N, CA, C and O of each residue as an XYZ file, in Angstrom:
656
protein
N       0.836     -1.183      0.000
C       0.000      0.000      0.000
C       0.880      1.245      0.000
O       1.914      1.284      0.668
N       0.469      2.246     -0.742
C       1.205      3.496     -0.841
C       1.110      4.284      0.452
O       0.133      4.176      1.192
N       2.143      5.083      0.713
C       2.148      5.955      1.874
C       1.144      7.088      1.673
O       0.996      7.612      0.568
N       0.468      7.453      2.736
C      -0.480      8.560      2.713
C       0.186      9.751      3.390
O       0.618      9.663      4.539
N       0.264     10.856      2.672
C       0.867     12.074      3.190
C      -0.230     13.119      3.328
O      -0.908     13.447      2.354
N      -0.404     13.639      4.537
C      -1.367     14.711      4.774
C      -0.580     16.005      4.886
O       0.391     16.100      5.636
N      -1.021     17.009      4.118
C      -0.327     18.291      4.095
C      -1.334     19.413      3.872
O      -2.500     19.175      3.555
N      -0.853     20.649      4.047
C      -1.692     21.807      3.778
C      -1.953     21.887      2.274
O      -1.098     21.524      1.465
N      -3.124     22.358      1.917
C      -3.522     22.460      0.519
C      -2.639     23.478     -0.218
O      -2.199     24.474      0.355
N      -2.398     23.201     -1.487
C      -1.664     24.113     -2.367
C      -2.593     24.573     -3.486
O      -3.583     23.907     -3.791
N      -2.274     25.704     -4.091
C      -3.098     26.240     -5.177
C      -3.303     25.214     -6.285
O      -4.384     25.126     -6.866
N      -2.262     24.440     -6.574
C      -2.363     23.464     -7.670
C      -3.234     22.247     -7.331
O      -3.448     21.387     -8.186
N      -3.737     22.167     -6.098
C      -4.641     21.077     -5.711
C      -6.090     21.356     -6.100
O      -6.930     20.462     -6.000
N      -6.401     22.564     -6.537
C      -7.788     22.964     -6.780
C      -8.508     22.029     -7.745
O      -9.649     21.643     -7.491
N      -7.868     21.664     -8.836
C      -8.535     20.807     -9.824
C      -8.860     19.440     -9.237
O      -9.948     18.910     -9.466
N      -7.933     18.869     -8.488
C      -8.174     17.548     -7.891
C      -9.294     17.611     -6.851
O     -10.107     16.690     -6.769
N      -9.347     18.681     -6.058
C     -10.403     18.824     -5.057
C     -11.749     19.035     -5.751
O     -12.766     18.472     -5.345
N     -11.738     19.839     -6.784
C     -12.950     20.053     -7.587
C     -13.459     18.710     -8.126
O     -14.659     18.440     -8.075
N     -12.569     17.881     -8.634
C     -12.967     16.572     -9.162
C     -13.480     15.661     -8.053
O     -14.456     14.936     -8.246
N     -12.833     15.696     -6.897
C     -13.265     14.882     -5.752
C     -14.704     15.217     -5.382
O     -15.522     14.314     -5.208
N     -15.026     16.510     -5.260
C     -16.373     16.906     -4.862
C     -17.348     16.931     -6.035
O     -18.512     17.287     -5.853
N     -16.904     16.564     -7.223
C     -17.800     16.375     -8.370
C     -18.366     14.962     -8.393
O     -19.308     14.686     -9.135
N     -17.806     14.067     -7.593
C     -18.244     12.676     -7.562
C     -19.542     12.557     -6.765
O     -19.591     12.973     -5.607
N     -20.596     11.995     -7.367
C     -21.870     11.868     -6.638
C     -21.730     11.152     -5.301
O     -22.404     11.512     -4.336
N     -20.867     10.148     -5.232
C     -20.690      9.403     -3.979
C     -20.057     10.279     -2.900
O     -20.248     10.028     -1.710
N     -19.314     11.295     -3.301
C     -18.674     12.181     -2.330
C     -19.613     13.297     -1.912
O     -19.842     13.491     -0.718
N     -20.166     14.039     -2.873
C     -20.994     15.173     -2.457
C     -22.282     14.722     -1.778
O     -22.862     15.488     -1.008
N     -22.742     13.510     -2.037
C     -23.972     13.024     -1.390
C     -23.811     12.892      0.121
O     -24.792     13.013      0.856
N     -22.602     12.649      0.592
C     -22.365     12.489      2.030
C     -21.826     13.753      2.696
O     -21.392     13.719      3.847
N     -21.857     14.870      1.962
C     -21.443     16.159      2.509
C     -22.568     17.156      2.277
O     -23.631     16.790      1.776
N     -22.343     18.392      2.633
C     -23.307     19.444      2.323
C     -22.945     20.161      1.026
O     -23.522     21.203      0.714
N     -21.987     19.609      0.260
C     -21.633     20.164     -1.042
C     -22.784     19.931     -2.014
O     -23.523     18.954     -1.892
N     -22.926     20.823     -2.965
C     -23.926     20.662     -4.013
C     -23.316     19.980     -5.228
O     -22.104     20.052     -5.430
N     -24.136     19.317     -6.043
C     -23.617     18.772     -7.304
C     -23.082     19.912     -8.186
O     -23.439     21.076     -8.005
N     -22.245     19.557     -9.113
C     -21.705     20.506    -10.092
C     -20.927     21.642     -9.435
O     -21.250     22.812     -9.639
N     -19.913     21.310     -8.656
C     -19.143     22.369     -8.009
C     -18.414     23.214     -9.047
O     -18.270     22.826    -10.207
N     -17.968     24.354     -8.607
C     -17.249     25.281     -9.472
C     -15.753     25.192     -9.203
O     -15.317     25.303     -8.057
N     -14.977     24.996    -10.246
C     -13.521     25.004    -10.096
C     -13.063     26.365     -9.581
O     -12.179     26.446     -8.728
N     -13.659     27.419    -10.094
C     -13.281     28.769     -9.672
C     -13.496     28.958     -8.172
O     -12.666     29.569     -7.499
N     -14.617     28.432     -7.641
C     -14.872     28.574     -6.199
C     -13.832     27.832     -5.376
O     -13.405     28.317     -4.328
N     -13.422     26.654     -5.847
C     -12.374     25.928     -5.119
C     -11.060     26.679     -5.192
O     -10.331     26.731     -4.201
N     -10.740     27.256     -6.321
C      -9.517     28.054     -6.455
C      -9.554     29.237     -5.489
O      -8.553     29.550     -4.845
N     -10.714     29.891     -5.392
C     -10.860     31.026     -4.477
C     -10.767     30.597     -3.025
O     -10.130     31.280     -2.222
N     -11.391     29.478     -2.670
C     -11.316     28.973     -1.292
C      -9.877     28.697     -0.887
O      -9.448     29.056      0.210
N      -9.146     28.062     -1.774
C      -7.760     27.711     -1.469
C      -6.887     28.958     -1.382
O      -5.965     29.015     -0.567
N      -7.168     29.947     -2.208
C      -6.367     31.176     -2.227
C      -6.603     32.044     -0.996
O      -5.761     32.876     -0.657
N      -7.732     31.861     -0.327
C      -8.047     32.748      0.801
C      -8.568     31.963      2.000
O      -9.685     32.198      2.460
N      -7.773     31.045      2.501
C      -8.143     30.278      3.688
C      -8.112     31.225      4.885
O      -7.065     31.798      5.187
N      -9.243     31.398      5.570
C      -9.279     32.354      6.686
C      -8.479     31.877      7.896
O      -8.192     30.690      8.052
N      -8.127     32.849      8.750
C      -7.468     32.519     10.014
C      -8.360     31.570     10.800
O      -9.585     31.686     10.763
N      -7.754     30.649     11.498
C      -8.506     29.689     12.298
C      -8.957     28.474     11.523
O      -9.590     27.579     12.084
N      -8.640     28.428     10.244
C      -9.042     27.298      9.416
C      -7.793     26.632      8.841
O      -6.853     27.298      8.407
N      -7.812     25.312      8.853
C      -6.753     24.515      8.238
C      -7.386     23.731      7.103
O      -8.308     22.948      7.332
N      -6.908     23.928      5.890
C      -7.404     23.159      4.756
C      -6.294     22.188      4.369
O      -5.189     22.594      4.008
N      -6.606     20.915      4.451
C      -5.625     19.851      4.262
C      -6.003     18.956      3.102
O      -7.171     18.865      2.726
N      -5.008     18.298      2.541
C      -5.238     17.230      1.571
C      -4.440     16.017      2.007
O      -3.387     16.136      2.634
N      -4.962     14.846      1.664
C      -4.244     13.589      1.850
C      -3.845     13.115      0.458
O      -4.673     13.053     -0.450
N      -2.574     12.784      0.303
C      -2.063     12.386     -1.008
C      -1.493     10.975     -0.963
O      -0.869     10.562      0.015
N      -1.726     10.251     -2.051
C      -1.113      8.943     -2.276
C      -0.436      9.013     -3.635
O      -1.056      9.386     -4.631
N       0.839      8.653     -3.665
C       1.600      8.721     -4.905
C       1.481     10.103     -5.547
O       1.310     10.220     -6.760
N       1.573     11.147     -4.723
C       1.517     12.554     -5.155
C       0.195     12.946     -5.801
O       0.138     13.957     -6.501
N      -0.869     12.176     -5.588
C      -2.190     12.514     -6.103
C      -3.127     12.766     -4.921
O      -3.089     12.045     -3.924
N      -3.963     13.789     -5.044
C      -4.908     14.115     -3.976
C      -5.937     12.991     -3.876
O      -6.654     12.696     -4.833
N      -5.994     12.373     -2.701
C      -6.919     11.271     -2.448
C      -8.053     11.692     -1.528
O      -9.099     11.043     -1.496
N      -7.857     12.780     -0.774
C      -8.866     13.255      0.148
C      -8.608     14.694      0.528
O      -7.514     15.221      0.324
N      -9.623     15.321      1.082
C      -9.525     16.720      1.493
C     -10.258     16.877      2.809
O     -11.295     16.250      3.026
N      -9.723     17.712      3.692
C     -10.373     18.003      4.969
C     -10.206     19.477      5.291
O      -9.184     20.089      4.981
N     -11.230     20.032      5.917
C     -11.163     21.402      6.404
C     -11.475     21.378      7.889
O     -12.519     20.879      8.311
N     -10.561     21.920      8.673
C     -10.700     22.011     10.121
C     -10.856     23.478     10.476
O     -10.059     24.314     10.050
N     -11.883     23.791     11.256
C     -12.112     25.177     11.638
C     -12.244     25.288     13.152
O     -13.124     24.681     13.761
N     -11.358     26.072     13.740
C     -11.436     26.361     15.164
C     -12.414     27.516     15.329
O     -12.336     28.515     14.613
N     -13.315     27.375     16.258
C     -14.318     28.400     16.500
C     -13.625     29.653     17.021
O     -12.826     29.566     17.954
N     -13.911     30.809     16.445
C     -13.236     32.036     16.871
C     -14.068     32.891     17.822
O     -13.629     33.959     18.248
N     -15.260     32.425     18.151
C     -16.073     33.161     19.127
C     -15.458     33.000     20.512
O     -15.022     31.908     20.875
N     -15.422     34.066     21.275
C     -14.708     34.099     22.551
C     -15.049     32.928     23.471
O     -14.148     32.342     24.071
N     -16.311     32.579     23.594
C     -16.710     31.538     24.535
C     -16.698     30.147     23.916
O     -17.049     29.170     24.578
N     -16.295     30.048     22.644
C     -16.266     28.748     21.961
C     -14.904     28.441     21.367
O     -14.786     27.533     20.543
N     -13.878     29.171     21.762
C     -12.539     28.970     21.192
C     -11.935     27.610     21.528
O     -10.938     27.208     20.928
N     -12.515     26.922     22.457
C     -12.027     25.593     22.835
C     -12.611     24.503     21.935
O     -12.346     23.320     22.147
N     -13.405     24.892     20.930
C     -14.072     23.919     20.067
C     -13.617     24.068     18.618
O     -13.137     25.121     18.198
N     -13.781     22.992     17.878
C     -13.488     23.003     16.442
C     -14.453     22.048     15.754
O     -15.038     21.166     16.382
N     -14.601     22.242     14.476
C     -15.400     21.344     13.655
C     -14.633     21.066     12.372
O     -13.697     21.789     12.030
N     -15.028     20.027     11.670
C     -14.329     19.693     10.432
C     -15.277     18.996      9.475
O     -16.353     18.532      9.850
N     -14.846     18.939      8.246
C     -15.513     18.162      7.219
C     -14.448     17.524      6.359
O     -13.351     18.063      6.212
N     -14.767     16.379      5.791
C     -13.784     15.733      4.932
C     -14.471     14.948      3.829
O     -15.643     14.585      3.928
N     -13.715     14.700      2.788
C     -14.177     13.882      1.678
C     -13.024     13.066      1.127
O     -11.877     13.513      1.125
N     -13.337     11.867      0.659
C     -12.322     10.978      0.083
C     -12.739     10.612     -1.327
O     -13.883     10.230     -1.570
N     -11.812     10.730     -2.245
C     -12.045     10.340     -3.639
C     -12.453      8.865     -3.670
O     -11.848      8.035     -2.991
N     -13.483      8.542     -4.462
C     -13.987      7.171     -4.490
C     -12.913      6.162     -4.882
O     -12.983      5.004     -4.470
N     -11.936      6.570     -5.660
C     -10.875      5.645     -6.092
C      -9.927      5.266     -4.962
O      -9.160      4.312     -5.090
N      -9.974      6.012     -3.846
C      -9.045      5.778     -2.740
C      -9.738      5.331     -1.461
O      -9.095      5.210     -0.419
N     -11.024      5.090     -1.527
C     -11.737      4.677     -0.316
C     -11.296      3.284      0.123
O     -10.948      2.438     -0.701
N     -11.316      3.066      1.421
C     -10.928      1.786      1.978
C      -9.430      1.576      2.060
O      -8.971      0.463      2.314
N      -8.654      2.648      1.843
C      -7.197      2.535      1.862
C      -6.553      3.321      3.002
O      -5.334      3.489      3.023
N      -7.352      3.802      3.943
C      -6.809      4.494      5.114
C      -6.681      6.000      4.967
O      -6.089      6.650      5.829
N      -7.219      6.570      3.901
C      -7.108      8.015      3.676
C      -7.843      8.795      4.754
O      -7.280      9.720      5.340
N      -9.089      8.436      5.023
C      -9.861      9.146      6.051
C      -9.211      8.995      7.426
O      -9.187      9.948      8.204
N      -8.690      7.816      7.729
C      -8.005      7.621      9.018
C      -6.782      8.515      9.139
O      -6.534      9.090     10.198
N      -6.025      8.635      8.072
C      -4.836      9.498      8.098
C      -5.236     10.953      8.334
O      -4.576     11.666      9.090
N      -6.314     11.393      7.688
C      -6.767     12.761      7.904
C      -7.286     12.946      9.325
O      -7.043     13.984      9.941
N      -7.995     11.954      9.850
C      -8.491     12.038     11.230
C      -7.334     12.130     12.228
O      -7.387     12.923     13.168
N      -6.295     11.325     12.027
C      -5.133     11.391     12.926
C      -4.521     12.792     12.907
O      -4.137     13.323     13.950
N      -4.433     13.380     11.729
C      -3.859     14.717     11.599
C      -4.749     15.759     12.264
O      -4.251     16.627     12.980
N      -6.043     15.685     12.040
C      -6.983     16.628     12.652
C      -6.896     16.552     14.176
O      -6.834     17.581     14.848
N      -6.892     15.351     14.712
C      -6.851     15.180     16.163
C      -5.515     15.648     16.728
O      -5.478     16.265     17.792
N      -4.421     15.363     16.032
C      -3.112     15.848     16.483
C      -3.095     17.374     16.513
O      -2.631     17.966     17.487
N      -3.591     18.010     15.467
C      -3.632     19.476     15.449
C      -4.462     20.008     16.616
O      -4.034     20.916     17.328
N      -5.645     19.440     16.804
C      -6.529     19.915     17.871
C      -5.947     19.688     19.256
O      -5.944     20.596     20.086
N      -5.455     18.480     19.510
C      -4.971     18.114     20.842
C      -3.635     18.757     21.196
O      -3.414     19.133     22.347
N      -2.750     18.885     20.223
C      -1.364     19.247     20.532
C      -0.924     20.625     20.053
O       0.143     21.095     20.446
N      -1.713     21.277     19.222
C      -1.265     22.532     18.630
C      -2.281     23.667     18.731
O      -1.895     24.833     18.810
N      -3.559     23.346     18.731
C      -4.582     24.388     18.649
C      -5.359     24.596     19.946
O      -6.252     25.442     20.005
N      -5.029     23.836     20.977
C      -5.676     23.966     22.284
C      -7.189     23.750     22.203
O      -7.962     24.438     22.869
N      -7.594     22.794     21.387
C      -9.008     22.467     21.233
C      -9.359     21.346     22.212
O      -8.709     20.301     22.234
N     -10.385     21.576     23.012
C     -10.844     20.583     23.985
C     -11.952     19.696     23.420
O     -12.091     18.540     23.819
N     -12.739     20.240     22.491
C     -13.924     19.553     21.982
C     -13.951     19.681     20.463
O     -13.930     20.790     19.930
N     -13.997     18.539     19.764
C     -14.140     18.517     18.310
C     -15.558     18.053     18.019
O     -15.998     17.013     18.509
N     -16.264     18.833     17.218
C     -17.663     18.554     16.902
C     -17.809     18.227     15.422
O     -16.992     18.637     14.597
N     -18.861     17.484     15.102
C     -19.154     17.205     13.702
C     -20.618     16.839     13.553
O     -21.299     16.492     14.518
N     -21.078     16.927     12.320
C     -22.368     16.355     11.956
C     -22.106     15.355     10.843
O     -21.240     15.563      9.994
N     -22.857     14.279     10.859
C     -22.708     13.223      9.862
C     -24.096     12.677      9.553
O     -24.920     12.510     10.453
N     -24.349     12.403      8.288
C     -25.649     11.834      7.948
C     -25.816     10.509      8.683
O     -24.891      9.700      8.750
N     -27.010     10.299      9.234
C     -27.280      9.141     10.086
C     -27.145      7.814      9.348
O     -26.956      6.775      9.981
N     -27.240      7.832      8.018
C     -27.097      6.591      7.249
C     -25.691      6.391      6.685
O     -25.466      5.470      5.900
N     -24.754      7.238      7.074
C     -23.368      7.100      6.615
C     -22.608      6.242      7.641
O     -21.800      6.740      8.424
N     -22.894      4.965      7.605
C     -22.376      4.038      8.620
C     -20.853      3.935      8.616
O     -20.243      3.784      9.674
N     -20.242      4.014      7.455
C     -18.774      3.930      7.394
C     -18.145      5.123      8.105
O     -17.182      4.958      8.854
N     -18.676      6.313      7.880
C     -18.122      7.503      8.535
C     -18.357      7.445     10.048
O     -17.462      7.768     10.828
N     -19.541      7.038     10.453
C     -19.844      6.942     11.887
C     -18.884      5.963     12.563
O     -18.367      6.244     13.645
N     -18.648      4.823     11.928
C     -17.709      3.839     12.495
C     -16.301      4.428     12.596
O     -15.598      4.199     13.580
N     -15.899      5.178     11.590
C     -14.578      5.827     11.635
C     -14.504      6.789     12.815
O     -13.542      6.752     13.582
N     -15.497      7.642     12.967
C     -15.466      8.624     14.046
C     -15.480      7.943     15.412
O     -14.815      8.400     16.342
N     -16.226      6.868     15.533
C     -16.242      6.137     16.804
C     -14.873      5.543     17.121
O     -14.506      5.448     18.292
N     -14.112      5.144     16.109
C     -12.741      4.645     16.335
C     -11.864      5.718     16.971
O     -10.891      5.409     17.658
N     -12.215      6.977     16.737
C     -11.442      8.093     17.274
C     -12.142      8.732     18.476
O     -11.931      9.906     18.777
N     -12.976      7.943     19.155
C     -13.619      8.328     20.418
C     -14.688      9.410     20.293
O     -14.990     10.089     21.275
N     -15.257      9.580     19.121
C     -16.405     10.466     18.987
C     -17.639      9.728     19.493
O     -17.792      8.525     19.282
N     -18.507     10.466     20.161
C     -19.753      9.909     20.670
C     -20.933     10.684     20.096
O     -20.855     11.893     19.882
N     -22.018      9.973     19.854
C     -23.228     10.618     19.365
C     -23.892     11.366     20.504
O     -24.118     10.812     21.580
N     -24.204     12.641     20.257
C     -24.856     13.464     21.274
C     -26.326     13.731     20.951
O     -27.099     14.120     21.827
N     -26.700     13.524     19.712
C     -28.088     13.761     19.356
C     -28.328     13.540     17.875
O     -27.401     13.288     17.105
N     -29.598     13.641     17.494
C     -29.990     13.446     16.109
C     -30.795     14.658     15.651
O     -31.719     15.102     16.332
N     -30.430     15.175     14.502
C     -31.182     16.273     13.892
C     -32.047     15.672     12.792
O     -31.546     15.276     11.740
N     -33.330     15.610     13.043
C     -34.254     15.024     12.069
C     -34.428     15.974     10.889
O     -34.526     17.190     11.056
N     -34.464     15.390      9.695
C     -34.645     16.160      8.461
C     -33.637     17.299      8.356
O     -33.990     18.429      8.019
N     -32.404     16.990      8.644
C     -31.306     17.964      8.710
C     -30.998     18.610      7.363
O     -30.762     19.816      7.292
N     -30.999     17.818      6.303
C     -30.607     18.333      4.986
C     -31.340     17.564      3.896
O     -31.921     16.504      4.132
N     -31.294     18.131      2.701
C     -31.892     17.481      1.541
C     -30.792     16.799      0.736
O     -29.744     17.381      0.455
N     -31.063     15.547      0.374
C     -30.138     14.785     -0.477
C     -30.986     14.017     -1.477
O     -31.868     13.248     -1.097
N     -30.714     14.229     -2.741
C     -31.450     13.536     -3.803
C     -32.964     13.649     -3.623
O     -33.696     12.678     -3.816
N     -33.421     14.843     -3.251
C     -34.851     15.094     -3.125
C     -35.483     14.598     -1.838
O     -36.691     14.749     -1.657
N     -34.707     14.014     -0.944
C     -35.231     13.490      0.318
C     -34.572     14.213      1.490
O     -33.384     14.532      1.449
N     -35.357     14.464      2.530
C     -34.784     15.017      3.750
C     -34.162     13.878      4.548
O     -34.779     12.832      4.745
N     -32.926     14.097      5.004
C     -32.196     13.051      5.723
C     -31.776     13.560      7.099
O     -31.546     14.752      7.305
N     -31.686     12.624      8.022
C     -31.271     12.931      9.384
C     -29.758     13.007      9.474
O     -29.038     12.440      8.653
N     -29.293     13.721     10.491
C     -27.860     13.784     10.776
C     -27.649     13.571     12.270
O     -28.509     13.882     13.093
N     -26.494     13.039     12.586
C     -26.104     12.867     13.985
C     -25.133     13.975     14.371
O     -24.278     14.378     13.582
N     -25.281     14.458     15.598
C     -24.291     15.348     16.184
C     -23.340     14.462     16.982
O     -23.769     13.683     17.833
N     -22.055     14.587     16.701
C     -21.066     13.792     17.415
C     -19.979     14.732     17.934
O     -19.750     15.803     17.373
N     -19.315     14.317     19.010
C     -18.232     15.110     19.577
C     -17.207     14.203     20.230
O     -17.494     13.074     20.628
N     -16.017     14.734     20.322
C     -14.888     14.072     20.993
C     -14.224     15.086     21.900
O     -13.985     16.225     21.499
N     -13.925     14.672     23.129
C     -13.236     15.535     24.080
C     -11.785     15.099     24.193
O     -11.471     13.909     24.169
N     -10.911     16.086     24.316
C      -9.488     15.789     24.510
C      -9.328     15.069     25.835
O      -9.964     15.419     26.829
N      -8.483     14.072     25.838
C      -8.248     13.276     27.052
C      -7.421     14.049     28.060
O      -7.126     13.536     29.140
């Protein structure tokens, strides 16, 4: 198996990220819309705001996954962060999401002073839920009819992990 390298996003990653989120299997499990814009991804990468880490996971120098980690900048919530991630369908099941999770948790626990990492995940995304549980995330609640996917309203789980 190829080594997975997680690093900060570069401008030249925009096309690969655009292609990743163009995949129906990827955008269906995120809040991304179909038919993303390459220009919007180029703009996002060019202007990553303070408090946000935009990362990519690469295998054989090709972008296999993308994650965005955002530390809350509100005064009473600075101890919290949230993230989202996506993995290219061609690289699923090869440890890409786990590598990104390890990096996110290392950043939060050891560098960003984050005590609580929060996320939402569609309730029927069993693979993602199992991954998050491996990293000590616990379900805190369910948001019924949280978002629309393929014309149907779907539930999402609120999950969180506390620093040990």
